[in-house]
LUMKELUM-635473 format. One record per atom (N, C-alpha, C): residue number from 0; atom name; x, y, z. Coordinates in Angstrom, 1 decimal. Atoms other than C-alpha are relative to their C-alpha. Example, Ala and Ser with C-alpha at 12.3 -4.5 7.8 and 13.67 -1.06 7.14 Angstrom:
<sites>
0|N|0.9|-1.2|0.0
0|CA|12.3|-4.5|7.8
0|C|0.9|1.2|0.0
1|N|-0.9|-1.1|0.0
1|CA|13.7|-1.1|7.1
1|C|-0.8|1.1|0.8
</sites>
This chain:
<sites>
0|N|0.0|0.0|-1.5
0|CA|85.8|154.0|106.9
0|C|0.0|-1.4|0.5
1|N|0.0|1.3|-0.5
1|CA|86.7|150.9|108.8
1|C|-0.9|-0.1|1.2
2|N|0.9|0.2|-1.2
2|CA|84.2|149.5|111.2
2|C|0.7|-0.4|1.2
3|N|-0.6|0.4|-1.2
3|CA|85.1|149.1|114.8
3|C|-0.2|-1.5|0.3
4|N|0.2|1.5|-0.3
4|CA|85.6|145.6|116.2
4|C|-1.3|-0.2|0.6
5|N|1.3|0.4|-0.5
5|CA|82.3|143.9|116.8
5|C|-1.1|0.8|-0.6
6|N|1.1|-0.7|0.6
6|CA|80.3|146.3|114.7
6|C|-0.1|-0.3|-1.5
7|N|0.2|0.3|1.5
7|CA|78.9|146.0|111.2
7|C|0.1|1.3|-0.8
8|N|0.0|-1.2|0.9
8|CA|79.5|148.3|108.3
8|C|-1.3|0.7|-0.1
9|N|1.3|-0.7|0.1
9|CA|76.9|151.0|108.1
9|C|-0.6|-0.2|-1.4
10|N|0.7|0.2|1.3
10|CA|74.4|150.2|105.3
10|C|-0.4|1.4|-0.6
11|N|0.6|-1.2|0.6
11|CA|73.2|152.8|102.8
11|C|-1.5|0.1|0.4
12|N|1.4|-0.2|-0.4
12|CA|69.9|154.3|104.0
12|C|-0.7|0.8|-1.1
13|N|0.9|-0.7|0.9
13|CA|67.1|155.4|101.7
13|C|-0.9|0.9|0.7
14|N|0.8|-0.9|-0.8
14|CA|65.8|158.5|103.3
14|C|-1.4|0.1|-0.5
15|N|1.3|-0.1|0.5
15|CA|62.8|158.5|101.0
15|C|-0.9|-1.1|0.5
16|N|0.8|1.1|-0.6
16|CA|61.7|155.1|102.2
16|C|-0.3|0.2|1.5
17|N|0.3|-0.3|-1.4
17|CA|62.1|156.2|105.8
17|C|-1.0|1.1|0.1
18|N|1.0|-1.0|0.0
18|CA|60.2|159.3|105.1
18|C|-1.4|-0.5|-0.3
19|N|1.3|0.6|0.3
19|CA|57.4|157.2|103.6
19|C|-0.6|-0.7|1.3
20|N|0.4|0.7|-1.2
20|CA|57.3|155.1|106.8
20|C|-0.6|1.0|1.0
21|N|0.4|-1.0|-1.1
21|CA|57.1|158.1|109.1
21|C|-1.3|0.7|-0.4
22|N|1.2|-0.8|0.4
22|CA|54.6|160.1|107.0
22|C|-1.3|-0.8|-0.2
23|N|1.2|0.8|0.1
23|CA|52.2|157.2|106.4
23|C|-0.4|-0.7|1.3
24|N|0.5|0.6|-1.3
24|CA|52.1|156.1|110.0
24|C|-1.1|0.9|0.5
25|N|1.2|-0.7|-0.6
25|CA|48.7|157.1|111.3
25|C|-0.6|-0.8|1.1
26|N|0.7|0.8|-1.0
26|CA|46.7|156.2|114.3
26|C|-1.3|-0.5|-0.6
27|N|1.1|0.7|0.8
27|CA|44.3|153.7|112.7
27|C|-1.1|-0.4|1.0
28|N|1.1|0.3|-0.9
28|CA|40.9|153.4|114.3
28|C|-0.9|-1.2|-0.3
29|N|0.7|1.2|0.4
29|CA|39.5|150.5|112.3
29|C|1.0|-0.9|-0.8
30|N|-0.8|0.9|0.7
30|CA|41.3|147.4|111.1
30|C|-0.8|-1.1|-0.7
31|N|0.6|1.1|0.7
31|CA|40.5|144.5|108.7
31|C|0.1|-1.2|0.9
32|N|0.0|1.3|-0.7
32|CA|40.1|140.9|109.8
32|C|1.4|-0.7|-0.2
33|N|-1.3|0.7|0.4
33|CA|43.6|140.0|108.4
33|C|0.9|-0.1|1.3
34|N|-0.9|0.1|-1.1
34|CA|45.9|138.6|111.1
34|C|1.4|0.5|-0.4
35|N|-1.4|-0.3|0.2
35|CA|49.5|139.7|111.5
35|C|0.8|-1.2|0.1
36|N|-0.9|1.2|0.0
36|CA|52.0|136.9|110.6
36|C|0.9|0.1|1.3
37|N|-0.8|0.0|-1.2
37|CA|53.9|135.8|113.7
37|C|1.4|0.4|-0.3
38|N|-1.4|-0.5|0.3
38|CA|57.2|136.4|111.9
38|C|0.1|1.5|-0.1
39|N|0.0|-1.4|0.1
39|CA|56.2|140.0|111.3
39|C|0.0|0.6|1.4
40|N|0.1|-0.5|-1.4
40|CA|55.2|140.5|115.0
40|C|1.4|-0.2|0.7
41|N|-1.3|0.3|-0.6
41|CA|58.5|138.9|116.1
41|C|1.0|1.0|-0.4
42|N|-1.0|-1.0|0.5
42|CA|60.5|141.2|113.9
42|C|-0.3|1.4|0.5
43|N|0.4|-1.3|-0.5
43|CA|58.6|144.3|115.0
43|C|0.4|0.1|1.4
44|N|-0.3|0.0|-1.4
44|CA|59.1|143.4|118.6
44|C|1.5|0.1|0.3
45|N|-1.5|0.0|-0.1
45|CA|62.8|142.8|118.1
45|C|0.5|1.4|-0.3
46|N|-0.4|-1.3|0.4
46|CA|63.1|146.2|116.4
46|C|-0.4|1.0|1.2
47|N|0.4|-0.9|-1.1
47|CA|61.2|147.8|119.3
47|C|1.0|0.0|1.1
48|N|-0.9|0.1|-1.1
48|CA|63.7|146.5|121.8
48|C|1.4|0.5|-0.3
49|N|-1.3|-0.7|0.4
49|CA|66.6|148.1|119.8
49|C|-0.1|1.5|0.3
50|N|0.1|-1.4|-0.3
50|CA|65.3|151.5|120.9
50|C|1.0|0.4|1.0
51|N|-0.9|-0.5|-1.1
51|CA|67.7|153.7|122.9
51|C|-0.7|0.0|1.3
52|N|0.7|0.0|-1.3
52|CA|67.1|153.5|126.6
52|C|1.1|0.3|1.1
53|N|-0.9|-0.4|-1.0
53|CA|68.7|154.7|129.8
53|C|0.9|-1.1|0.6
54|N|-1.0|0.9|-0.5
54|CA|71.9|152.9|130.7
54|C|-0.2|-1.5|-0.5
55|N|0.3|1.3|0.6
55|CA|70.7|150.0|128.5
55|C|-0.6|-1.0|1.1
56|N|0.7|0.8|-1.1
56|CA|68.6|148.8|131.5
56|C|-1.3|-0.5|-0.5
57|N|1.2|0.6|0.7
57|CA|65.7|148.1|129.1
57|C|-1.2|-0.2|0.9
58|N|1.1|0.1|-1.0
58|CA|62.9|149.0|131.6
58|C|-1.4|-0.2|-0.6
59|N|1.3|0.2|0.7
59|CA|60.0|147.6|129.5
59|C|-0.3|-1.5|-0.1
60|N|0.5|1.3|0.3
60|CA|57.9|144.6|128.8
60|C|-1.2|0.2|-1.0
61|N|1.1|0.0|1.0
61|CA|55.4|143.8|125.9
61|C|-0.8|-1.2|0.2
62|N|1.0|1.1|-0.2
62|CA|52.3|141.7|126.4
62|C|-0.9|0.0|-1.3
63|N|0.7|0.1|1.3
63|CA|50.9|140.6|123.0
63|C|-1.2|-0.9|0.2
64|N|1.3|0.7|-0.2
64|CA|47.2|139.6|123.2
64|C|-0.6|-0.2|-1.4
65|N|0.6|0.4|1.3
65|CA|45.9|137.7|120.1
65|C|-1.2|-0.9|0.2
66|N|1.1|0.9|-0.1
66|CA|43.4|135.2|121.5
66|C|-1.3|0.8|0.1
67|N|1.2|-0.8|0.1
67|CA|39.9|136.4|120.7
67|C|-0.7|0.3|1.3
68|N|0.8|-0.3|-1.2
68|CA|38.3|136.0|124.1
68|C|0.7|1.0|0.9
69|N|-0.8|-1.0|-0.9
69|CA|41.1|137.8|126.0
69|C|0.1|1.3|-0.7
70|N|-0.1|-1.3|0.8
70|CA|41.4|140.4|123.2
70|C|-1.3|0.8|0.2
71|N|1.3|-0.6|-0.2
71|CA|37.6|141.1|123.6
71|C|-0.1|0.6|1.4
72|N|0.0|-0.6|-1.3
72|CA|38.0|141.6|127.3
72|C|0.9|1.2|0.2
73|N|-0.9|-1.1|-0.1
73|CA|41.0|143.8|126.9
73|C|-0.6|1.2|-0.8
74|N|0.6|-1.1|0.7
74|CA|39.1|145.9|124.3
74|C|-1.1|0.7|0.8
75|N|1.0|-0.6|-0.9
75|CA|36.3|146.4|126.8
75|C|0.7|0.8|1.1
76|N|-0.8|-0.8|-0.9
76|CA|39.0|147.6|129.3
76|C|0.5|1.3|-0.6
77|N|-0.5|-1.2|0.7
77|CA|40.1|150.0|126.6
77|C|-1.2|0.9|-0.4
78|N|1.2|-0.8|0.1
78|CA|36.6|151.6|126.8
78|C|-0.7|-0.3|-1.3
79|N|0.8|0.4|1.2
79|CA|35.3|149.7|123.7
79|C|0.4|0.8|-1.2
80|N|-0.5|-0.7|1.2
80|CA|37.4|151.8|121.2
80|C|0.0|-0.8|-1.2
81|N|0.0|0.8|1.3
81|CA|37.0|150.7|117.6
81|C|1.3|-0.5|-0.3
82|N|-1.4|0.5|0.3
82|CA|40.8|150.4|117.3
82|C|0.2|-1.3|0.8
83|N|-0.2|1.1|-0.9
83|CA|40.8|148.0|120.2
83|C|-0.9|-1.2|-0.4
84|N|0.9|1.1|0.4
84|CA|37.8|146.0|119.0
84|C|0.3|-0.7|-1.3
85|N|-0.3|0.6|1.3
85|CA|39.0|145.5|115.5
85|C|1.4|-0.4|-0.3
86|N|-1.4|0.3|0.2
86|CA|42.7|145.1|116.0
86|C|0.3|-1.5|-0.1
87|N|-0.4|1.4|0.1
87|CA|44.4|141.8|115.0
87|C|0.7|-0.4|1.2
88|N|-0.8|0.3|-1.3
88|CA|46.6|142.1|118.1
88|C|-0.1|1.3|0.8
89|N|-0.1|-1.1|-1.0
89|CA|46.6|144.3|121.2
89|C|1.3|-0.2|0.7
90|N|-1.3|0.1|-0.6
90|CA|50.1|145.0|122.5
90|C|0.0|0.9|1.2
91|N|0.0|-0.8|-1.2
91|CA|50.2|146.2|126.1
91|C|1.5|0.3|0.3
92|N|-1.4|-0.4|-0.2
92|CA|53.4|148.2|126.5
92|C|0.2|0.5|1.5
93|N|-0.1|-0.2|-1.5
93|CA|54.5|148.2|130.2
93|C|1.4|0.5|0.3
94|N|-1.2|-0.5|-0.5
94|CA|57.2|150.4|131.8
94|C|0.3|-0.7|1.3
95|N|-0.4|0.7|-1.2
95|CA|59.2|148.7|134.6
95|C|1.0|0.8|0.8
96|N|-0.9|-0.7|-0.9
96|CA|60.7|151.1|137.1
96|C|0.7|-0.8|1.0
97|N|-0.4|0.8|-1.1
97|CA|61.4|148.2|139.4
97|C|1.0|-1.1|-0.5
98|N|-0.9|1.1|0.4
98|CA|63.7|145.9|137.2
98|C|1.4|0.5|-0.2
99|N|-1.4|-0.5|0.3
99|CA|66.8|148.1|137.1
99|C|1.1|-0.8|0.7
100|N|-1.1|0.7|-0.7
100|CA|68.7|146.2|139.7
100|C|0.3|-1.4|-0.6
101|N|-0.2|1.3|0.6
101|CA|68.2|142.8|138.1
101|C|0.6|0.2|-1.4
102|N|-0.5|-0.3|1.4
102|CA|68.9|144.3|134.6
102|C|1.4|0.5|0.1
103|N|-1.4|-0.4|-0.2
103|CA|72.1|145.9|135.9
103|C|0.9|-1.2|0.1
104|N|-0.8|1.2|0.0
104|CA|73.4|142.5|136.8
104|C|0.0|-0.8|-1.3
105|N|0.0|0.7|1.3
105|CA|72.2|141.0|133.6
105|C|0.8|0.7|-1.1
106|N|-0.8|-0.7|1.0
106|CA|73.9|143.7|131.6
106|C|1.4|-0.4|0.0
107|N|-1.4|0.5|-0.1
107|CA|77.2|142.4|132.9
107|C|0.1|-1.4|-0.5
108|N|0.0|1.4|0.4
108|CA|76.3|138.8|132.4
108|C|-0.1|-0.2|-1.5
109|N|0.3|0.1|1.4
109|CA|75.2|139.4|128.8
109|C|1.0|0.8|-0.8
110|N|-0.9|-0.9|0.8
110|CA|78.1|141.7|127.8
110|C|0.5|-0.8|-1.2
111|N|-0.2|0.8|1.3
111|CA|78.7|140.7|124.1
111|C|1.4|-0.1|-0.4
112|N|-1.4|0.0|0.3
112|CA|82.4|141.2|124.0
112|C|0.8|-0.9|0.9
113|N|-0.8|0.9|-0.8
113|CA|85.2|138.9|125.3
113|C|0.5|0.7|1.3
114|N|-0.5|-0.8|-1.1
114|CA|86.6|141.6|127.6
114|C|-1.0|1.0|0.5
115|N|0.9|-1.0|-0.6
115|CA|84.4|143.6|130.0
115|C|0.8|1.2|0.4
116|N|-0.7|-1.2|-0.4
116|CA|85.7|147.2|130.2
116|C|-0.2|0.3|1.5
117|N|0.1|-0.3|-1.4
117|CA|86.5|148.2|133.8
117|C|-1.1|1.1|0.3
118|N|0.9|-1.1|-0.2
118|CA|84.4|151.4|133.4
118|C|-1.5|-0.5|-0.1
119|N|1.4|0.6|0.1
119|CA|81.3|149.3|132.4
119|C|-0.3|-0.8|1.3
120|N|0.2|0.8|-1.2
120|CA|81.8|146.9|135.3
120|C|-0.3|0.9|1.2
121|N|0.1|-1.0|-1.1
121|CA|82.2|149.9|137.7
121|C|-1.4|0.6|0.0
122|N|1.3|-0.7|0.1
122|CA|79.0|151.5|136.4
122|C|-1.1|-0.9|0.5
123|N|1.2|0.9|-0.3
123|CA|76.7|148.5|136.7
123|C|0.1|-0.5|1.5
124|N|-0.1|0.5|-1.3
124|CA|78.2|147.3|140.0
124|C|0.0|1.0|1.1
125|N|-0.2|-1.0|-1.0
125|CA|78.8|150.6|141.8
125|C|-0.9|1.2|-0.2
126|N|0.7|-1.3|0.2
126|CA|77.3|153.6|140.1
126|C|-1.5|-0.2|-0.1
127|N|1.4|0.2|0.2
127|CA|73.9|152.3|139.0
127|C|-0.7|-0.3|1.3
128|N|0.7|0.3|-1.3
128|CA|73.0|150.8|142.5
128|C|-0.2|1.2|0.8
129|N|0.2|-1.2|-0.7
129|CA|73.5|154.3|143.9
129|C|-0.9|1.0|-0.7
130|N|0.8|-1.0|0.8
130|CA|72.0|156.3|141.0
130|C|-1.5|-0.3|0.0
131|N|1.4|0.3|0.1
131|CA|68.7|154.4|140.8
131|C|-0.7|-0.4|1.3
132|N|0.5|0.5|-1.2
132|CA|68.3|153.2|144.3
132|C|-0.6|1.2|0.9
133|N|0.6|-1.1|-0.8
133|CA|65.9|155.4|146.4
133|C|0.0|-0.3|1.5
134|N|-0.1|0.4|-1.4
134|CA|66.3|153.5|149.6
134|C|-1.3|-0.1|0.7
135|N|1.3|0.2|-0.8
135|CA|63.7|152.7|152.3
135|C|-0.7|1.3|0.2
136|N|0.8|-1.2|-0.1
136|CA|60.9|155.3|152.3
136|C|0.6|1.2|-0.8
137|N|-0.5|-1.1|0.8
137|CA|62.8|157.3|149.7
137|C|1.1|0.8|0.6
138|N|-1.0|-0.8|-0.7
138|CA|65.5|158.4|152.2
138|C|1.2|0.2|-0.8
139|N|-1.2|-0.2|0.8
139|CA|68.4|157.8|149.9
139|C|-0.2|0.9|-1.1
140|N|0.3|-1.0|1.1
140|CA|66.7|159.7|147.1
140|C|0.0|1.4|0.5
141|N|0.0|-1.4|-0.6
141|CA|66.2|162.7|149.4
141|C|1.5|0.4|0.3
142|N|-1.4|-0.3|-0.2
142|CA|69.9|162.5|150.4
142|C|0.7|0.3|-1.3
143|N|-0.7|-0.2|1.3
143|CA|71.0|162.3|146.8
143|C|-0.5|1.4|-0.6
144|N|0.5|-1.3|0.4
144|CA|68.8|165.3|146.0
144|C|0.7|1.2|0.7
145|N|-0.7|-1.1|-0.8
145|CA|70.3|167.4|148.8
145|C|1.4|0.1|-0.5
146|N|-1.4|0.0|0.5
146|CA|73.8|166.4|147.6
146|C|0.1|0.6|-1.4
147|N|0.0|-0.6|1.4
147|CA|72.9|167.3|144.0
147|C|-0.2|1.5|0.0
148|N|0.3|-1.5|-0.1
148|CA|71.6|170.7|145.0
148|C|1.3|0.7|0.5
149|N|-1.2|-0.6|-0.5
149|CA|74.8|171.4|146.9
149|C|1.2|0.0|-1.0
150|N|-1.1|0.1|1.0
150|CA|77.3|170.1|144.3
150|C|-0.3|0.8|-1.2
151|N|0.5|-0.7|1.2
151|CA|75.2|171.6|141.5
151|C|0.3|1.5|0.0
152|N|-0.3|-1.5|-0.1
152|CA|76.1|175.1|142.7
152|C|1.2|0.3|-0.9
153|N|-1.3|-0.3|0.7
153|CA|79.6|174.8|141.2
153|C|0.2|-0.8|-1.3
154|N|-0.3|0.8|1.3
154|CA|79.3|172.2|138.4
154|C|-1.3|-0.8|-0.4
155|N|1.1|0.8|0.5
155|CA|76.8|170.2|136.3
155|C|-0.1|-1.3|0.7
156|N|0.2|1.3|-0.6
156|CA|75.4|167.1|138.0
156|C|-1.3|-0.6|-0.5
157|N|1.3|0.6|0.3
157|CA|72.7|164.6|137.2
157|C|-1.1|0.4|1.0
158|N|1.0|-0.4|-0.9
158|CA|69.4|165.8|138.7
158|C|-1.1|-1.1|0.0
159|N|1.0|1.1|-0.2
159|CA|67.6|162.6|139.6
159|C|0.3|-1.2|-0.9
160|N|1.3|0.1|-0.8
160|CA|65.8|160.3|139.6
160|C|0.2|0.0|1.5
161|N|-0.2|-0.1|-1.4
161|CA|65.4|161.2|143.2
161|C|-1.2|-0.6|0.8
162|N|1.2|0.5|-0.7
162|CA|62.1|159.5|144.0
162|C|-0.6|-1.2|-0.8
163|N|0.7|1.0|0.7
163|CA|59.8|156.6|143.2
163|C|-0.8|0.5|-1.2
164|N|0.8|-0.7|1.1
164|CA|57.7|159.0|141.1
164|C|0.9|0.3|-1.1
165|N|-1.0|-0.3|1.0
165|CA|60.8|160.1|139.2
165|C|0.5|-1.3|-0.7
166|N|-0.4|1.2|0.6
166|CA|61.7|156.5|138.6
166|C|-1.0|-0.5|-1.0
167|N|1.1|0.3|0.9
167|CA|58.3|156.0|137.0
167|C|0.2|0.8|-1.3
168|N|-0.2|-0.9|1.2
168|CA|59.0|158.9|134.6
168|C|1.2|-0.5|-0.7
169|N|-1.2|0.5|0.6
169|CA|62.5|157.5|134.0
169|C|-0.3|-1.2|-0.9
170|N|0.3|1.2|0.7
170|CA|61.2|154.1|132.9
170|C|-1.0|0.3|-1.2
171|N|1.0|-0.3|1.0
171|CA|58.3|155.5|130.9
171|C|0.6|0.7|-1.2
172|N|-0.7|-0.7|1.1
172|CA|60.6|157.7|128.8
172|C|0.6|-1.0|-1.0
173|N|-0.6|1.0|0.8
173|CA|62.6|154.7|127.6
173|C|-1.0|-0.9|-0.7
174|N|1.0|0.9|0.6
174|CA|59.5|152.6|127.1
174|C|-0.7|0.6|-1.1
175|N|0.7|-0.7|1.1
175|CA|57.8|155.2|124.9
175|C|0.9|0.0|-1.2
176|N|-0.9|0.1|1.1
176|CA|60.9|155.2|122.7
176|C|-0.1|-1.4|-0.7
177|N|0.2|1.4|0.6
177|CA|60.5|151.4|122.2
177|C|-1.3|-0.1|-0.7
178|N|1.4|0.1|0.6
178|CA|56.8|151.8|121.5
178|C|0.0|0.7|-1.4
179|N|-0.1|-0.7|1.3
179|CA|57.6|154.3|118.7
179|C|0.7|-0.8|-1.0
180|N|-0.7|1.0|0.9
180|CA|60.1|151.8|117.2
180|C|-1.0|-1.0|-0.5
181|N|1.0|1.1|0.3
181|CA|57.3|149.2|117.3
181|C|-1.0|0.5|-1.0
182|N|1.0|-0.6|1.0
182|CA|54.8|151.5|115.5
182|C|0.6|0.2|-1.4
183|N|-0.6|-0.2|1.3
183|CA|57.3|152.4|112.8
183|C|0.3|-1.3|-0.7
184|N|-0.3|1.3|0.6
184|CA|58.3|148.8|112.3
184|C|-1.2|-0.7|-0.6
185|N|1.2|0.6|0.5
185|CA|54.7|147.7|111.9
185|C|-0.3|0.7|-1.4
186|N|0.3|-0.8|1.2
186|CA|54.2|150.5|109.3
186|C|1.0|-0.5|-1.2
187|N|-1.0|0.4|1.1
187|CA|57.4|149.4|107.4
187|C|-0.4|-1.4|-0.5
188|N|0.5|1.3|0.5
188|CA|55.9|145.9|107.2
188|C|-1.3|0.0|-0.7
189|N|1.3|-0.2|0.7
189|CA|52.7|147.3|105.7
189|C|-1.2|-0.1|1.0
190|N|1.1|0.0|-0.9
190|CA|50.7|147.1|108.9
190|C|-0.1|1.3|0.8
191|N|0.2|-1.2|-0.7
191|CA|49.4|149.8|111.2
191|C|-0.3|-0.2|1.5
192|N|0.2|0.1|-1.5
192|CA|48.8|150.7|114.8
192|C|-0.8|1.2|0.5
193|N|0.6|-1.1|-0.7
193|CA|47.0|153.0|117.2
193|C|0.4|-0.1|1.5
194|N|-0.4|0.0|-1.4
194|CA|48.6|153.9|120.5
194|C|-1.2|0.6|0.8
195|N|1.1|-0.4|-0.8
195|CA|45.8|154.2|123.1
195|C|0.4|0.3|1.4
196|N|-0.1|-0.4|-1.4
196|CA|45.8|156.0|126.4
196|C|-1.3|-0.1|0.7
197|N|1.3|0.2|-0.6
197|CA|42.1|155.5|126.9
197|C|-0.3|-1.4|0.4
198|N|0.3|1.3|-0.5
198|CA|41.9|152.5|129.1
198|C|0.0|0.0|1.5
199|N|0.1|0.1|-1.5
199|CA|41.2|151.4|132.7
199|C|1.3|-0.8|0.4
200|N|-1.2|0.7|-0.3
200|CA|44.7|150.6|133.9
200|C|-0.1|-1.1|1.1
201|N|0.2|1.0|-1.1
201|CA|43.5|148.7|137.0
201|C|-0.6|-1.3|-0.6
202|N|0.6|1.2|0.7
202|CA|41.4|146.4|134.8
202|C|1.0|-0.7|-0.9
203|N|-1.0|0.6|1.0
203|CA|44.1|145.9|132.2
203|C|1.0|-0.8|0.8
204|N|-1.0|0.7|-0.8
204|CA|46.6|144.9|134.9
204|C|-0.5|-1.2|0.6
205|N|0.6|1.2|-0.6
205|CA|44.2|142.6|136.6
205|C|-0.3|-1.1|-1.1
206|N|0.3|0.9|1.1
206|CA|43.1|141.0|133.3
206|C|1.2|-0.8|-0.5
207|N|-1.2|0.7|0.6
207|CA|46.6|140.2|132.1
207|C|1.0|-0.4|1.1
208|N|-0.9|0.3|-1.1
208|CA|48.1|139.7|135.6
208|C|1.3|0.6|-0.1
209|N|-1.3|-0.7|0.2
209|CA|50.7|142.3|135.0
209|C|0.7|0.3|1.3
210|N|-0.8|-0.3|-1.2
210|CA|53.5|143.1|137.5
210|C|-0.6|1.2|0.8
211|N|0.6|-1.0|-0.8
211|CA|52.2|145.2|140.4
211|C|0.6|1.4|-0.2
212|N|-0.7|-1.2|0.2
212|CA|54.9|147.9|139.9
212|C|0.1|0.5|-1.5
213|N|0.0|-0.4|1.4
213|CA|54.5|147.9|136.1
213|C|-0.9|1.1|-0.3
214|N|0.8|-1.1|0.4
214|CA|53.1|151.0|134.4
214|C|-0.5|-0.2|-1.4
215|N|0.5|0.2|1.4
215|CA|50.9|150.5|131.4
215|C|0.1|1.4|-0.7
216|N|-0.3|-1.2|0.8
216|CA|52.4|153.2|129.1
216|C|-1.0|0.2|-1.0
217|N|1.1|-0.1|1.0
217|CA|49.9|152.5|126.3
217|C|-0.4|-1.4|-0.4
218|N|0.4|1.2|0.7
218|CA|47.9|149.8|124.7
218|C|0.0|0.2|-1.5
219|N|-0.3|-0.3|1.4
219|CA|48.9|149.5|121.1
219|C|-0.9|-1.0|-0.8
220|N|0.8|0.8|0.9
220|CA|46.2|148.2|118.6
220|C|0.8|-0.1|-1.3
221|N|-0.8|0.3|1.2
221|CA|47.8|146.6|115.6
221|C|-0.7|-0.8|-1.0
222|N|0.6|0.8|1.0
222|CA|46.7|145.2|112.3
222|C|0.1|0.7|-1.4
223|N|0.0|-0.6|1.4
223|CA|46.0|145.9|108.6
223|C|-1.1|1.1|0.0
224|N|1.0|-1.1|0.0
224|CA|44.2|149.3|108.2
224|C|-1.1|-0.3|-0.9
225|N|1.2|0.1|0.9
225|CA|40.7|149.2|106.9
225|C|-0.2|1.3|-0.8
226|N|0.2|-1.2|0.9
226|CA|39.5|151.7|104.2
226|C|-0.5|1.2|0.8
227|N|0.5|-1.1|-0.9
227|CA|37.7|153.7|106.9
227|C|0.8|0.1|1.3
228|N|-0.8|0.1|-1.2
228|CA|40.5|153.3|109.4
228|C|0.6|1.4|0.4
229|N|-0.5|-1.4|-0.3
229|CA|41.7|157.0|109.2
229|C|-1.2|0.9|0.1
230|N|1.2|-0.8|-0.2
230|CA|39.2|159.4|110.6
230|C|0.1|1.4|-0.6
231|N|-0.1|-1.4|0.5
231|CA|40.6|162.7|109.4
231|C|1.4|0.2|-0.6
232|N|-1.3|-0.4|0.6
232|CA|43.4|164.4|107.5
232|C|1.0|0.3|1.1
233|N|-1.0|-0.3|-1.0
233|CA|46.7|164.6|109.4
233|C|0.4|1.5|-0.1
234|N|-0.5|-1.4|-0.1
234|CA|47.9|168.1|110.5
234|C|0.8|0.1|1.2
235|N|-0.8|-0.4|-1.1
235|CA|50.5|169.5|112.8
235|C|0.1|1.5|0.1
236|N|-0.2|-1.4|-0.1
236|CA|51.2|172.9|114.2
236|C|1.2|0.4|-0.8
237|N|-1.1|-0.5|0.8
237|CA|53.6|175.1|112.3
237|C|1.3|-0.2|0.8
238|N|-1.3|0.4|-0.7
238|CA|57.2|174.0|113.0
238|C|0.6|1.2|0.7
239|N|-0.6|-1.1|-0.6
239|CA|58.3|177.5|113.8
239|C|-0.5|0.3|1.4
240|N|0.6|-0.1|-1.3
240|CA|56.0|177.4|116.8
240|C|0.6|-0.9|1.1
241|N|-0.4|1.0|-0.9
241|CA|57.6|174.4|118.3
241|C|1.5|-0.4|0.0
242|N|-1.4|0.3|0.2
242|CA|61.2|174.2|117.0
242|C|0.8|1.3|0.2
243|N|-0.7|-1.3|-0.3
243|CA|63.7|176.7|118.3
243|C|1.5|-0.3|-0.3
244|N|-1.4|0.0|0.3
244|CA|67.2|177.2|116.9
244|C|0.8|1.1|0.8
245|N|-0.7|-0.9|-0.9
245|CA|69.6|178.8|119.4
245|C|1.4|0.2|-0.4
</sites>
């Protein structure tokens, strides 16, 4: 099979190695004192940003906290969880529902091929500004919702995002995919993580001076797992309960 222009030949994938990465990823509650090499963190963060995301608008930011004093304050904002207190690094994963406009322009500026396809230019210059813009006081969003309800009677149409709240969900979905890439990348490098939702978002945002419209999707504790880092055996509900073949 010939690779398309601008793409690389697909490498052989060892499914057993991937399975090991996925199956050995656990939420680690205690870490050793070993730091994570900067090259490893850089690689993991790069792999995180390769996650699929809506319209390639990449609505995320990562704030890596490694300095002891700031890390201790952030751990306190994470309710003093052992994972936060013992982690070599704390990575605050932030969804950005407000960067779509600037990123739409940047998507055109950074287009990696010599020729920009007209359909791509049309999407980022004309379609995206309508699709993601909610307008003053959400008026445009309401108008789009009404139009979608009417047109949707006869044919399939995109159903949103139609509000600021739905834009938050939109950004968070893509950001969560990037966070999963990050966790798997850490595991592949031999390190571990713990995604935490137990934190005071107001304090986290103030402590790190995060963007006002940013949403802290999770605080990710990362490091080398300690011997007592796993609290219990892993289990999941029966697949037949949750997976449906139609």
